[in-house]
C-alpha positions in Angstrom: 10.5 22.9 -23.8 13.3 23.7 -25.6 13.4 22.6 -29.1 16.5 21.1 -29.0 15.3 19.1 -26.4 12.8 17.6 -28.6 15.2 17.2 -31.3 17.6 15.0 -29.3 14.8 12.7 -28.0 13.5 12.5 -32.1 17.7 11.5 -33.2 17.6 8.9 -30.0 14.5 7.1 -30.9 15.5 7.1 -34.5 19.0 5.3 -33.8 17.1 2.9 -31.3 14.5 1.6 -34.1 17.5 0.5 -35.8 18.8 -1.8 -32.8 15.2 -3.1 -31.6 15.3 -6.3 -33.6 18.6 -7.3 -32.2 17.0 -6.3 -28.9 14.2 -8.7 -29.0 16.2 -11.6 -30.2 18.3 -10.6 -27.2 15.1 -11.3 -24.5 14.5 -14.6 -26.3 17.7 -15.7 -25.1 17.7 -13.9 -21.6 14.2 -15.2 -21.4 14.9 -18.9 -22.0 18.3 -19.4 -19.2 17.1 -16.9 -16.3 19.1 -17.1 -13.4 18.2 -16.0 -10.0 19.8 -13.1 -7.6 23.2 -12.7 -7.6 23.9 -15.7 -9.7 23.3 -13.6 -13.1 26.9 -14.4 -14.4 25.5 -15.9 -18.0 22.7 -13.5 -17.9 25.4 -10.5 -17.2 27.9 -12.1 -19.8 25.0 -12.7 -22.4 23.9 -8.3 -21.9 27.9 -7.3 -21.6 28.3 -9.5 -25.2 26.0 -6.9 -27.0 27.1 -4.0 -25.6 29.2 -1.3 -27.6 31.9 -0.4 -25.1 33.2 -2.8 -22.4 31.0 -3.1 -18.8 32.7 -3.0 -15.5 31.3 -5.6 -13.6 29.7 -4.2 -10.4 27.8 -5.5 -6.7 29.1 -9.0 -8.1 27.3 -10.0 -11.2 26.4 -6.5 -11.9 27.3 -4.7 -14.7 28.3 -0.7 -16.0 28.6 0.0 -19.1 28.8 4.5 -19.6 28.5 6.0 -23.5 28.2 9.6 -24.6 30.7 12.4 -24.3 33.2 12.7 -22.0 32.0 14.8 -19.0 30.4 14.8 -15.8 28.0 13.6 -14.3 26.3 10.9 -15.7 22.4 10.1 -15.9 21.7 6.3 -14.7 19.3 4.1 -16.3 18.6 1.1 -14.7 17.4 -2.6 -15.6 17.8 -5.7 -13.4 19.3 -9.1 -14.1 17.3 -11.8 -11.5 14.4 -14.0 -12.1 12.3 -15.6 -9.7 12.1 -19.0 -8.3 8.8 -19.6 -10.5 8.3 -22.6 -12.9 7.5 -21.4 -16.3 3.7 -22.3 -17.5 3.4 -19.3 -20.7 3.9 -22.1 -23.9 5.7 -19.5 -25.2 8.5 -21.1 -27.7 12.0 -19.4 -25.8 10.0 -20.5 -22.7 12.4 -21.2 -19.5 12.0 -25.1 -18.6 13.4 -25.2 -15.3 12.4 -23.6 -12.2 13.5 -20.3 -12.2 11.6 -17.9 -15.0 11.9 -14.2 -15.6 8.0 -13.5 -14.3 8.3 -10.1 -13.9 9.7 -8.5 -17.1 13.7 -8.5 -16.5 14.4 -9.8 -19.5 12.3 -6.7 -21.4 13.9 -3.9 -19.0 17.2 -5.7 -20.0 17.1 -6.0 -23.6 15.6 -2.5 -24.0 18.2 -0.8 -22.3 20.6 -2.7 -24.4 18.4 -1.3 -27.1 19.4 2.0 -25.3 23.1 2.5 -24.5 23.8 0.9 -28.2 21.8 3.8 -29.5 22.8 6.4 -27.6 26.7 5.4 -28.5 25.9 6.2 -32.0 25.2 9.9 -31.0 28.3 10.1 -28.8 29.0 13.8 -28.2 26.0 14.9 -29.3 24.0 12.9 -25.8 23.7 16.0 -23.6 24.9 13.8 -20.6 26.7 10.9 -20.1 24.8 7.3 -20.3 25.4 5.0 -17.5 23.5 1.9 -18.2 23.5 -0.1 -14.6 22.7 -3.9 -15.2 21.9 -4.4 -11.3 21.6 -7.7 -9.9 19.2 -9.5 -7.2 16.3 -6.9 -7.6 14.0 -10.2 -6.4 16.0 -11.3 -2.9 18.0 -9.9 -0.1 20.9 -8.7 0.1 19.4 -6.1 -2.5 21.9 -5.4 -5.5 20.5 -1.3 -5.9 21.8 -1.2 -2.2 25.1 -2.9 -2.7 25.3 -0.9 -5.9 24.6 2.2 -3.7 26.9 1.9 -1.6 29.7 0.8 -4.2 30.6 1.1 -7.4 27.8 3.5 -8.7 28.0 5.3 -5.2 31.5 6.4 -6.5 30.3 7.7 -9.9 28.0 9.6 -8.4 25.1 9.7 -10.8 22.9 13.2 -11.6 20.2 11.3 -11.7 19.2 7.7 -11.7 15.3 6.4 -13.9 14.0 3.5 -14.6 11.5 1.8 -17.0 9.2 -1.3 -15.4 6.5 -2.9 -17.1 3.3 -3.3 -15.6 0.2 -5.3 -17.0 -2.5 -3.6 -15.0 -2.1 -0.6 -17.2 -2.9 0.5 -20.6 -1.0 -0.7 -23.7 0.3 2.4 -25.4 0.8 4.6 -21.5 3.2 5.1 -18.8 2.5 5.9 -15.2 4.8 8.8 -14.3 3.8 10.6 -11.1 6.5 12.6 -8.3 6.7 11.7 -4.6 5.8 8.3 -3.7 4.8 5.6 -6.0 5.8 2.3 -4.2 5.9 1.2 -0.9 8.9 0.3 1.5 9.4 -3.1 2.4 10.5 -5.3 5.4 10.9 -9.6 5.7 10.2 -10.6 8.9 10.9 -14.1 10.0 8.3 -14.9 12.9 9.5 -18.3 15.2 7.3 -19.7 18.1 8.7 -22.0 20.1 6.3 -24.7 22.6 6.2 -27.9 23.5 6.1 -31.4 21.7 3.8 -33.5 22.9 1.3 -36.8 20.6 -1.3 -35.1 19.1 -3.8 -37.0 21.0 -2.3 -35.1 24.4 -2.0 -31.7 23.6 -2.2 -31.1 27.6 1.1 -32.4 27.9 2.6 -30.1 25.4 2.4 -26.0 24.6 1.0 -25.9 21.0 3.1 -23.7 18.8 1.3 -23.9 15.8 -2.3 -22.9 17.3 -0.4 -19.5 19.0 1.0 -19.0 14.7 -2.4 -19.1 13.9 -3.6 -16.9 16.3 -0.7 -14.4 15.7 -1.4 -14.8 11.6 -4.9 -13.5 12.4 -4.6 -10.7 15.2 -1.7 -9.5 12.9 -3.9 -9.0 10.1 -6.6 -7.3 12.6 -3.5 -4.9 14.3 -2.2 -3.5 10.8 -5.9 -2.3 10.2 -5.9 -0.8 13.8 -2.5 0.4 14.2 -2.6 2.1 10.8 -4.1 5.1 9.6 -6.7 3.9 6.5 -6.1 6.9 4.6 -1.9 5.9 4.4 -1.0 3.1 2.4 0.3 -0.1 3.9 -0.1 -3.6 3.8 0.8 -6.4 5.7 1.5 -10.3 4.1 2.0 -13.6 5.7 3.0 -15.5 2.5 4.8 -18.8 4.2 3.1 -20.6 7.2 5.3 -23.9 8.2 5.1 -26.2 11.1 5.6 -29.4 12.3 6.5 -33.1 10.7 3.1 -34.8 11.4 -0.9 -34.3 11.5 -0.8 -36.5 14.6 2.4 -34.5 16.2 2.8 -31.4 18.2 5.8 -29.8 17.0 8.5 -27.5 19.3 8.0 -24.4 16.9 6.5 -23.4 14.1 7.4 -20.4 12.1 6.0 -17.5 9.7 7.6 -14.9 6.9 5.9 -12.0 6.2 6.6 -8.8 4.3 5.5 -5.1 5.5 4.8 -2.1 3.2 4.3 1.4 3.8 4.1 4.7 2.1 5.3 6.8 5.5 8.2 6.2 7.7 6.5 6.3 10.6 3.6 4.0 9.6 6.6 1.2 8.8 8.2 2.2 12.2 5.0 1.3 13.5 4.5 -1.8 11.7 7.7 -3.2 12.9 7.1 -2.7 16.5 3.2 -4.1 16.3 4.5 -7.5 15.0 7.3 -7.9 17.9 4.7 -7.2 20.3 1.7 -9.1 18.8 4.2 -12.2 18.5 5.6 -12.0 21.7 2.4 -11.3 23.4 0.1 -14.1 21.8 3.0 -16.7 22.4 3.1 -15.8 25.9 -0.3 -16.5 26.0 -0.7 -19.8 24.8 2.5 -20.8 26.9 5.1 -20.6 24.4 8.1 -18.2 23.2 8.0 -16.0 20.3 10.7 -14.0 18.9 11.3 -12.0 15.0 14.0 -11.7 13.0 13.5 -8.2 10.8 15.2 -7.8 7.5 15.2 -4.4 7.0 13.9 -3.8 3.3 13.9 -1.3 0.9 12.6 2.3 1.8 10.0 3.8 -0.2 10.2 4.9 -3.7 10.0 8.7 -4.0 10.2 10.0 -7.9 11.9 13.8 -8.0 9.1 16.2 -9.4 11.6 18.0 -12.0 12.5 14.9 -14.1 8.8 13.4 -13.7 7.5 16.7 -15.2 9.6 16.7 -18.1 9.6 12.9 -18.9 5.4 13.5 -18.5 6.0 16.3 -21.5 8.2 14.4 -23.9 5.9 11.1 -23.5 4.0 11.5 -26.8 7.0 12.1 -28.9 7.9 8.9 -28.5 4.5 7.5 -28.7 3.3 7.3 -25.8 1.0 9.1 -23.3 0.8 9.4 -19.5 -1.6 7.5 -17.4 -3.9 9.1 -15.1 -2.6 9.5 -11.5 -1.3 5.7 -10.0 0.6 4.2 -7.3 0.5 1.1 -5.7 2.3 -1.0 -2.5 4.6 -2.6 -4.8 7.9 -2.4 -3.8 11.4 -1.7 -5.9 15.0 -1.8 -4.3 15.7 0.8 -7.5 14.4 3.7 -4.2 18.1 2.7 -2.7 19.7 4.9 -5.5 17.7 7.9 -4.2 20.1 8.0 -1.3 22.9 8.6 -4.4 20.8 11.1 -7.0 17.4 12.4 -7.9 15.8 9.1 -9.3 12.4 8.4 -11.1 11.0 5.3 -12.5 7.9 4.7 -15.1 5.5 2.2 -15.5 5.1 1.0 -19.0 1.0 -0.3 -19.8 0.7 -4.0 -21.0 -3.3 -4.5 -20.5 -4.5 -4.5 -24.1 -1.4 -5.0 -26.3 -1.7 -7.3 -29.1 -0.8 -10.9 -28.1 -1.0 -10.1 -24.6 -2.8 -12.6 -22.0 -3.2 -10.3 -18.5 -1.6 -12.0 -16.2 -0.4 -10.2 -12.8 3.8 -9.8 -12.1 5.0 -12.9 -10.5 2.9 -15.2 -12.3 3.8 -18.3 -14.0 1.7 -17.4 -17.4 2.6 -13.7 -17.3 5.2 -13.1 -20.4 5.0 -9.8 -22.1 4.7 -9.6 -25.8 8.0 -8.4 -27.7 6.9 -5.2 -28.7 7.0 -4.3 -24.9 10.9 -4.3 -25.8 10.4 -1.2 -27.8 7.8 0.7 -25.2 10.0 0.0 -22.1 13.1 1.1 -24.4 11.1 4.5 -25.6 10.0 5.5 -21.9 13.9 4.8 -20.6 14.9 6.9 -24.0 12.5 9.6 -22.4 13.8 9.1 -18.8 16.7 9.3 -19.8 16.4 13.0 -21.8 14.0 14.3 -19.6 16.4 13.7 -16.6 19.4 15.4 -18.6 16.8 18.6 -19.2 16.0 18.7 -15.5 19.4 18.9 -14.7 20.1 21.6 -17.5 17.4 23.7 -16.5 18.8 23.7 -13.1 22.2 24.5 -14.2 24.2 21.4 -14.6 25.0 19.9 -17.3 25.3 21.4 -20.8 21.5 22.2 -22.6 20.2 19.8 -24.7 
């Protein structure tokens, strides 16, 4: 690794340290007033007010801010603006009081990226490539903010690479999971509707029961997923919503379910989609009902760039972080859409064992990263930015860091 790469990272981290106290305060404000996807007006304004340069609107509520040398192309660093429809139970002094919560660390990611952007701006022309801060709307819900950015404003910018860091409560504190290749699954949403014939619950023979049909469909979907996909290929089916009639003694006219389909391989993704349609139609018909499926295609599998990952793993110790062993999950992130624009890489920043952190899964109403996570995420973002710039330089693009 060139000595200049180490020096650049050290200078960037030094500038970053001076920005962290203000970033922690920003994190508190963002956490206390979360907003759902595509409604993050207040969140975006709070972020933009702290940036060292004017931010341009993108994908509705999103923001793009560019700092560094007047050159092309830029390295984009992503953070997410939106919260989740979860009522918070953390007890934190800066907790949200409504029915929306930052239960996935987006408040930490945003505050960290603001700090990194300010630090990079302080270095100015000494940076090896422009840093494009991407504050993305609607990571948690459709329509995907990342997909809209990739097809719109970010696609027009044509970044050289896109990187991100995301907290994770299952990984050890002080570590970052960074692996090449597929690290997250694709995800599609399906809505299943079964239509039958309503009847009084005491006279089921006068109707056709869509609730019973749907119950068999749910069981069959899980069984068939385990039989259609190679057990050595990561794939998950989850039914998260079941809705039927309004009363316990009424056979309703219809019943509905919503499910998520996840897979690492495009071929397996297609198999899951086809399987759902076959099972719903067949089992509904066997119960004298009609079944239909509405598919909402989601993000593709997320594939980390090998060159950026290799460089970032070398740089992590210089930021006081260590790479974990191989780690992948069937989680999904619409960050994967940026892979259609440029090489991408995401690192997962560990929280387990952090001082004051009570381990809870992502999206849990008691999941609250400690303030020290802001620094950890910002350092990981800095590493990934420098790694992407260095990898591009090695490939013959941009100036030598």
